[in-house]
C-alpha positions as semicolon CSV with decimal commas, in nm:
position;residue;x (nm);y (nm);z (nm)
1;M;22,191;4,734;16,291
2;N;22,246;4,533;16,008
3;Q;22,615;4,631;16,018
4;V;22,605;4,476;16,367
5;N;22,447;4,182;16,237
6;D;22,709;4,149;15,955
7;S;22,966;4,188;16,179
8;Y;22,878;3,915;16,399
9;Q;22,804;3,677;16,140
10;D;23,159;3,728;16,029
11;A;23,303;3,665;16,350
12;P;23,499;3,333;16,417
13;R;23,341;3,084;16,643
14;I;23,480;3,023;16,969
15;A;23,709;2,706;16,987
16;Y;23,672;2,507;17,312
17;S;23,905;2,246;17,427
18;N;23,809;1,949;17,610
19;D;23,960;2,131;17,913
20;D;23,706;2,398;17,873
21;I;23,409;2,162;17,913
22;P;23,272;2,121;18,261
23;A;23,227;1,760;18,409
24;A;22,881;1,643;18,318
25;K;22,599;1,516;18,566
26;K;22,432;1,328;18,305
27;P;22,564;1,041;18,091
28;A;22,629;1,099;17,731
29;V;22,306;1,018;17,534
30;D;22,233;0,716;17,321
31;P;22,280;0,834;16,960
32;T;21,972;0,690;16,842
33;T;21,782;0,935;17,066
34;L;21,886;1,202;16,797
35;Q;21,759;1,042;16,505
36;H;21,480;1,301;16,481
37;R;21,756;1,538;16,306
38;A;21,862;1,267;16,042
39;L;21,620;1,389;15,786
40;K;21,555;1,157;15,449
41;S;21,737;1,369;15,167
42;G;21,814;1,278;14,827
43;E;21,605;1,192;14,520
44;W;21,430;0,907;14,721
45;W;21,116;0,883;14,542
46;R;21,292;0,727;14,221
47;H;21,218;0,382;14,318
48;I;20,859;0,446;14,258
49;P;20,808;0,346;13,866
50;A;20,605;0,630;13,781
51;F;20,864;0,906;13,951
52;A;21,170;0,706;13,829
53;E;21,294;0,999;13,579
54;V;21,155;1,262;13,792
55;D;21,423;1,519;13,912
56;E;21,413;1,739;14,210
57;A;21,300;2,050;14,046
58;E;20,981;1,858;13,926
59;F;20,927;1,660;14,210
60;L;20,928;1,982;14,436
61;D;20,675;2,163;14,183
62;H;20,313;2,155;14,383
63;K;20,147;2,113;14,027
64;F;20,317;1,795;13,984
65;Q;20,206;1,670;14,314
66;A;19,873;1,774;14,251
67;K;19,815;1,635;13,931
68;N;20,004;1,275;13,989
69;S;19,805;1,204;14,310
70;A;19,647;0,865;14,356
71;T;19,269;0,926;14,348
72;N;19,153;0,537;14,265
73;L;19,288;0,211;14,230
74;K;19,380;0,197;13,888
75;K;19,591;0,517;13,914
76;L;19,795;0,380;14,231
77;Q;19,883;0,097;14,007
78;R;20,001;0,302;13,744
79;I;20,227;0,481;13,974
80;V;20,343;0,199;14,203
81;G;20,335;-0,067;13,947
82;D;20,491;-0,398;14,038
83;V;20,678;-0,261;14,340
84;A;20,352;-0,336;14,521
85;S;20,221;-0,695;14,499
86;E;19,885;-0,819;14,306
87;K;19,776;-0,934;14,690
88;F;19,803;-0,601;14,804
89;Y;19,592;-0,429;14,502
90;E;19,301;-0,667;14,582
91;D;19,328;-0,584;14,950
92;V;19,307;-0,229;14,855
93;A;19,004;-0,311;14,608
94;E;18,797;-0,468;14,889
95;G;18,885;-0,170;15,127
96;L;18,802;0,106;14,903
97;R;18,463;-0,020;14,848
98;R;18,434;-0,026;15,228
99;A;18,573;0,305;15,286
100;P;18,371;0,608;15,411
101;M;18,624;0,813;15,221
102;A;18,767;0,854;14,905
103;M;19,126;0,797;14,798
104;R;19,359;1,129;14,727
105;V;19,709;1,017;14,790
106;S;20,027;1,274;14,685
107;P;20,342;1,168;14,498
108;Y;20,525;1,282;14,836
109;V;20,320;1,025;15,056
110;L;20,324;0,769;14,813
111;S;20,712;0,775;14,781
112;L;20,761;0,747;15,168
113;I;20,535;0,407;15,204
114;D;20,750;0,122;15,262
115;W;20,616;-0,107;14,962
116;D;20,840;-0,389;15,102
117;D;20,569;-0,402;15,375
118;P;20,285;-0,174;15,293
119;W;20,030;-0,337;15,534
120;D;20,217;-0,238;15,844
121;D;20,351;0,103;15,697
122;P;20,254;0,384;15,929
123;L;20,155;0,607;15,607
124;R;19,972;0,360;15,421
125;R;19,746;0,307;15,721
126;Q;19,655;0,670;15,723
127;F;19,549;0,718;15,358
128;I;19,510;0,378;15,176
129;P;19,238;0,132;15,294
130;V;19,299;-0,247;15,308
131;A;19,014;-0,466;15,371
132;S;19,217;-0,745;15,578
133;S;19,260;-0,506;15,859
134;L;18,939;-0,370;15,905
135;Q;18,713;-0,413;16,221
136;P;18,369;-0,380;16,294
137;D;18,236;-0,020;16,389
138;H;18,184;0,023;16,755
139;P;17,794;-0,005;16,814
140;K;17,801;0,358;16,971
141;L;17,965;0,520;16,661
142;N;17,804;0,754;16,422
143;L;17,906;0,950;16,138
144;D;17,915;1,305;16,286
145;S;18,051;1,153;16,630
146;L;18,143;1,519;16,733
147;G;17,817;1,691;16,672
148;E;17,951;1,940;16,468
149;Q;17,623;1,990;16,257
150;A;17,419;2,005;16,544
151;D;17,631;2,302;16,702
152;A;17,596;2,511;16,340
153;P;17,382;2,820;16,324
154;T;17,462;2,782;15,949
155;P;17,588;2,529;15,729
156;G;17,980;2,500;15,791
157;L;18,011;2,709;16,112
158;T;18,020;2,547;16,456
159;H;17,984;2,736;16,741
160;R;18,065;2,503;17,070
161;Y;18,323;2,696;17,268
162;T;18,196;3,026;17,374
163;D;18,471;3,232;17,215
164;K;18,550;3,015;16,948
165;A;18,397;2,906;16,603
166;L;18,477;2,646;16,361
167;F;18,462;2,773;15,993
168;L;18,450;2,525;15,715
169;P;18,476;2,727;15,373
170;L;18,519;2,421;15,169
171;D;18,509;2,054;15,155
172;T;18,819;1,930;14,945
173;C;19,169;1,846;15,073
174;P;19,470;1,804;14,906
175;V;19,492;1,420;15,047
176;Y;19,191;1,224;15,184
177;C;19,294;1,074;15,540
178;R;19,088;0,752;15,629
179;F;19,039;0,864;15,961
180;C;18,888;1,201;15,896
181;T;18,642;1,325;16,166
182;R;18,460;1,490;15,920
183;S;18,377;1,205;15,662
184;Y;18,021;1,319;15,657
185;A;18,142;1,602;15,438
186;I;18,454;1,596;15,279
187;G;18,558;1,434;14,973
188;L;18,344;1,259;14,695
189;D;18,054;1,026;14,795
190;T;18,172;0,652;14,839
191;E;17,937;0,317;14,833
192;E;17,908;0,394;15,212
193;V;17,848;0,772;15,263
194;E;17,669;1,056;15,068
195;K;17,815;1,344;15,162
196;V;17,703;1,676;15,315
197;A;17,789;1,950;15,052
198;L;18,014;2,242;15,195
199;R;18,149;2,365;14,860
200;P;18,290;2,686;14,856
201;N;18,020;2,940;14,803
202;K;18,002;3,345;14,881
203;D;17,658;3,333;15,009
204;R;17,725;3,059;15,262
205;W;18,040;3,220;15,391
206;K;17,853;3,573;15,416
207;A;17,614;3,413;15,642
208;A;17,913;3,271;15,839
209;F;18,059;3,602;15,837
210;A;17,760;3,764;15,943
211;Y;17,729;3,523;16,235
212;I;18,082;3,580;16,347
213;E;18,056;3,957;16,355
214;S;17,732;3,941;16,549
215;R;17,867;3,762;16,852
216;P;18,069;3,986;17,064
217;E;18,201;3,667;17,240
218;L;18,367;3,530;16,954
219;E;18,725;3,637;16,967
220;D;18,906;3,321;16,785
221;I;18,831;3,138;16,453
222;V;18,945;2,824;16,298
223;V;18,956;2,831;15,928
224;S;18,967;2,473;15,843
225;G;18,745;2,226;15,585
226;G;18,838;2,056;15,397
227;D;19,178;2,212;15,407
228;A;19,340;2,578;15,366
229;Y;19,579;2,434;15,114
230;N;19,302;2,410;14,887
231;L;19,198;2,774;14,901
232;R;19,262;2,989;14,628
233;A;19,491;3,298;14,705
234;D;19,216;3,511;14,650
235;W;19,030;3,323;14,878
236;I;19,275;3,338;15,146
237;R;19,285;3,688;15,154
238;E;18,881;3,739;15,130
239;I;18,863;3,537;15,430
240;G;19,169;3,667;15,581
241;H;19,084;4,023;15,573
242;T;18,717;4,001;15,644
243;L;18,793;3,842;15,976
244;L;19,080;4,066;16,071
245;D;18,851;4,363;16,000
246;M;18,599;4,243;16,297
247;P;18,678;4,409;16,592
248;N;18,584;4,113;16,788
249;I;18,810;3,883;16,636
250;R;19,183;3,867;16,809
251;R;19,306;3,561;16,648
252;F;19,226;3,293;16,398
253;R;19,427;3,001;16,232
254;F;19,445;2,862;15,899
255;A;19,405;2,466;15,942
256;T;19,598;2,236;15,696
257;K;19,755;1,895;15,632
258;G;19,940;2,021;15,376
259;P;20,309;2,087;15,516
260;A;20,279;1,700;15,628
261;I;20,161;1,544;15,305
262;S;20,278;1,823;15,036
263;P;20,539;2,060;15,158
264;Q;20,614;2,107;14,808
265;K;20,343;2,400;14,776
266;I;20,509;2,595;15,050
267;L;20,837;2,581;14,830
268;T;20,697;2,656;14,507
269;D;20,349;2,799;14,526
270;D;20,445;3,144;14,605
271;V;20,133;3,298;14,522
272;W;19,951;3,098;14,794
273;L;20,223;3,146;15,036
274;D;20,236;3,539;14,975
275;A;19,863;3,572;15,032
276;I;19,910;3,340;15,394
277;T;20,190;3,605;15,476
278;E;20,003;3,912;15,384
279;I;19,736;3,803;15,640
280;V;19,964;3,722;15,898
281;E;20,166;4,043;15,857
282;R;19,838;4,275;15,856
283;G;19,725;4,064;16,160
284;R;20,054;4,137;16,335
285;K;20,045;4,500;16,288
286;M;19,693;4,521;16,425
287;G;19,782;4,328;16,735
288;K;19,615;4,008;16,637
289;E;19,737;3,664;16,578
290;V;19,713;3,467;16,258
291;A;19,887;3,116;16,275
292;L;19,902;2,786;16,058
293;H;19,792;2,446;16,200
294;T;19,920;2,138;16,038
295;H;19,892;1,778;16,097
296;F;20,194;1,558;16,100
297;N;20,116;1,210;16,264
298;T;20,441;1,021;16,196
299;R;20,821;1,115;16,221
300;N;20,806;0,913;15,880
301;E;20,665;1,218;15,719
302;I;20,925;1,461;15,817
303;T;21,189;1,491;15,573
304;E;21,438;1,754;15,436
305;H;21,169;1,875;15,214
306;S;20,935;1,948;15,532
307;K;21,227;2,124;15,700
308;R;21,311;2,362;15,397
309;A;20,932;2,422;15,388
310;M;20,900;2,480;15,788
311;D;21,249;2,700;15,743
312;R;21,057;2,917;15,489
313;L;20,752;2,968;15,713
314;V;20,979;3,069;16,002
315;D;21,166;3,334;15,776
316;R;20,809;3,488;15,699
317;G;20,729;3,509;16,072
318;I;20,442;3,250;16,048
319;I;20,360;3,082;16,354
320;V;20,293;2,685;16,310
321;R;20,159;2,444;16,564
322;N;20,078;2,073;16,492
323;Q;19,804;1,852;16,579
324;T;19,809;1,521;16,582
325;V;19,589;1,174;16,619
326;L;19,665;0,897;16,798
327;Q;19,690;0,597;16,581
328;R;19,742;0,227;16,625
329;G;20,039;0,138;16,376
330;V;20,114;0,461;16,350
331;N;20,225;0,660;16,663
332;D;20,099;0,452;16,940
333;T;20,421;0,358;17,104
334;P;20,666;0,543;17,322
335;E;20,923;0,527;17,034
336;T;20,711;0,657;16,782
337;M;20,540;0,911;16,969
338;I;20,858;1,055;17,126
339;G;21,011;1,066;16,782
340;L;20,741;1,252;16,631
341;V;20,753;1,513;16,928
342;K;21,115;1,551;16,918
343;G;21,091;1,579;16,499
344;L;20,834;1,822;16,499
345;G;21,046;2,029;16,752
346;Y;21,332;2,008;16,540
347;I;21,165;2,171;16,253
348;N;20,962;2,437;16,455
349;A;20,620;2,286;16,412
350;H;20,506;2,297;16,777
351;P;20,324;2,016;16,898
352;Y;19,998;2,142;17,041
353;Y;19,757;1,852;17,062
354;V;19,718;1,481;17,069
355;Y;19,389;1,355;16,998
356;M;19,239;1,071;17,097
357;H;19,117;0,896;16,762
358;D;18,778;1,031;16,721
359;L;18,494;0,751;16,671
360;V;18,491;0,768;16,285
361;K;18,318;0,503;16,062
362;G;18,554;0,241;15,912
363;V;18,844;0,289;16,100
364;E;18,850;0,076;16,416
365;D;19,174;-0,056;16,323
366;L;19,334;0,266;16,389
367;R;19,192;0,381;16,717
368;T;19,358;0,295;17,054
369;S;19,211;0,244;17,379
370;L;19,233;0,581;17,625
371;A;19,494;0,357;17,839
372;T;19,738;0,404;17,570
373;G;19,700;0,782;17,551
374;L;19,721;0,810;17,918
375;Q;20,036;0,598;17,919
376;L;20,223;0,789;17,619
377;E;20,109;1,116;17,804
378;K;20,308;1,034;18,116
379;L;20,605;0,924;17,884
380;V;20,594;1,244;17,673
381;R;20,626;1,494;17,899
382;G;20,958;1,595;18,010
383;V;21,152;1,458;17,652
384;S;21,102;1,852;17,530
385;A;21,036;2,211;17,640
386;G;20,675;2,262;17,756
387;F;20,586;2,466;17,467
388;N;20,707;2,151;17,243
389;T;20,496;1,940;17,482
390;P;20,151;1,836;17,320
391;T;19,827;1,804;17,534
392;F;19,681;1,491;17,475
393;V;19,293;1,533;17,445
394;C;18,983;1,350;17,408
395;D;18,717;1,549;17,180
396;A;18,427;1,460;17,387
397;P;18,175;1,267;17,140
398;G;17,859;1,459;17,134
399;G;17,990;1,793;17,138
400;G;18,159;1,801;17,442
401;G;18,481;1,960;17,285
402;K;18,850;1,879;17,387
403;R;18,927;1,717;17,721
404;A;19,252;1,626;17,882
405;V;19,264;1,257;17,861
406;H;19,348;1,234;18,229
407;S;19,030;1,447;18,306
408;Y;18,776;1,186;18,293
409;E;18,528;1,137;18,577
410;A;18,525;0,756;18,514
411;Y;18,704;0,504;18,282
412;V;18,590;0,136;18,299
413;R;18,838;-0,049;18,174
414;E;18,691;-0,378;18,126
415;T;18,405;-0,236;17,897
416;G;18,637;0,046;17,782
417;V;18,370;0,346;17,851
418;S;18,514;0,683;17,981
419;V;18,276;0,950;18,106
420;Y;18,384;1,332;18,066
421;T;18,177;1,641;18,158
422;A;18,256;1,999;18,008
423;P;18,136;2,236;18,251
424;S;18,211;2,548;18,043
425;V;18,062;2,411;17,724
426;K;17,786;2,207;17,795
427;Q;17,691;2,245;18,173
428;G;17,533;1,907;18,332
429;Q;17,575;1,695;18,037
430;Y;17,798;1,351;18,033
431;F;17,983;1,217;17,727
432;F;18,109;0,884;17,628
433;Y;18,434;0,786;17,468
434;F;18,479;0,400;17,399
435;D;18,783;0,205;17,345
436;P;18,769;-0,029;17,029
437;L;18,612;-0,340;17,096
438;D;18,953;-0,545;16,978
439;T;19,109;-0,403;17,303
440;L;18,878;-0,509;17,558
441;S;18,889;-0,847;17,762
442;E;18,678;-1,125;17,659
443;A;18,425;-1,059;17,933
444;G;18,420;-0,710;17,798
445;Q;18,366;-0,807;17,442
446;A;18,087;-1,036;17,529
447;R;17,916;-0,789;17,703
448;W;17,893;-0,534;17,385
449;A;17,819;-0,874;17,160
450;D;17,496;-0,857;17,368
451;A;17,301;-0,579;17,262
452;S;17,088;-0,603;17,572
453;Q;17,366;-0,518;17,773
454;H;17,454;-0,184;17,635
455;D;17,228;0,026;17,826
456;A;17,347;-0,134;18,138
457;I;17,708;-0,061;18,033
458;L;17,650;0,292;17,994
459;E;17,429;0,325;18,315
460;E;17,718;0,136;18,517
461;A;17,986;0,411;18,380
462;L;17,754;0,697;18,467
463;Q;17,678;0,607;18,783
464;L;18,042;0,571;18,873
465;A;18,134;0,904;18,704
466;K;17,845;1,049;18,925
467;D;17,994;0,892;19,250
468;N;18,340;0,988;19,185
469;E;18,217;1,352;19,146
470;A;18,037;1,345;19,434
471;Y;18,333;1,222;19,645
472;L;18,552;1,487;19,520
473;A;18,301;1,749;19,554
474;P;18,456;2,043;19,797
């Protein structure tokens, strides 16, 4: 077999003349539509003062990335220096004071931000808060908007779907996203939020494992957090082998934003990657699927380092799927979303989901209307193969789970209220999603400004949902 492969590799490529090429039925493509293949390369990070003397070998070191992350304003100033303005730093200082999430930003991410215009940069918007862009929280927003704790039989384990559970073995990440749906637990306490602790604890893990094995209907586990990047190699093995040993578990995935914000770990932390590979390979031999789910949000995050990291995962037979959050100023235009989807396909991180932004405290400036998601879904479908086309979903607030964005029972555009049902998750319940107030008409904003109107707004949307259900009933 190896001789055949080697022979094939050595064979000369076939040369085609223009006469060999059949007449095209489609016009030539605009070269700009192929920009997803033009990956950022070279030592681009050297424009950051703290990294000016850092060569590629040092920048690729995962320990360098972890050690030199910006975790507070003073460290951000030391790293970025006068590349950013004093006005920007003042804006960040107030933004951090009002933020529900602590700050932690890797050198890789810092190096990709456009410091000539940081306010509008899609990476800055995700990780570094500025007070000037903040919007008041929606009146129906709460800290645990998805109701994960309410569906938790034991701390750090959410059992919502019949055959799937979410396991949170730890509460830290290599970076902290402003928009984190688990800002109730993830990261350090802030002036705004005192966190629920989900630190690594073997007794807590044991309770979660005991519950998972006791439920024969459970077949699918999401190992998240926090972030699987922050699990030690021995923890990866302990969790992975424990789940593989359970007869009822057929598949699970490690969830990590790591490849998007620090691909260097995959390239240089062989101990961690070997642990993931061991679990994936053992699972394959058992007829079980173990995958890696990651989280790119913008084409700007995809570089030559990203591709090299993904190539290494592909070489080890590790399936990677991507889950994106739809965000204003990040990926909410056809150009940015299509560019992201095409870029992900190019590096073999299969686009899986695009989430409507959860109702997260302190980040209304990042949320979009449902109408935006509906329009983007139409435009994205058809630009790539079906397995590289994400499903746009709304994770229904209150524990309804993921619903296709277009499957709402009602959507009242003026007040921005959409109503979903989840008959296979929570039969008979209705779940409300809310557009950001600043995206509504003046009349819609005026109604929400009057607290006495809130119940009526919800009742109108609910009644419309019930009327639509009755109309569509067989």
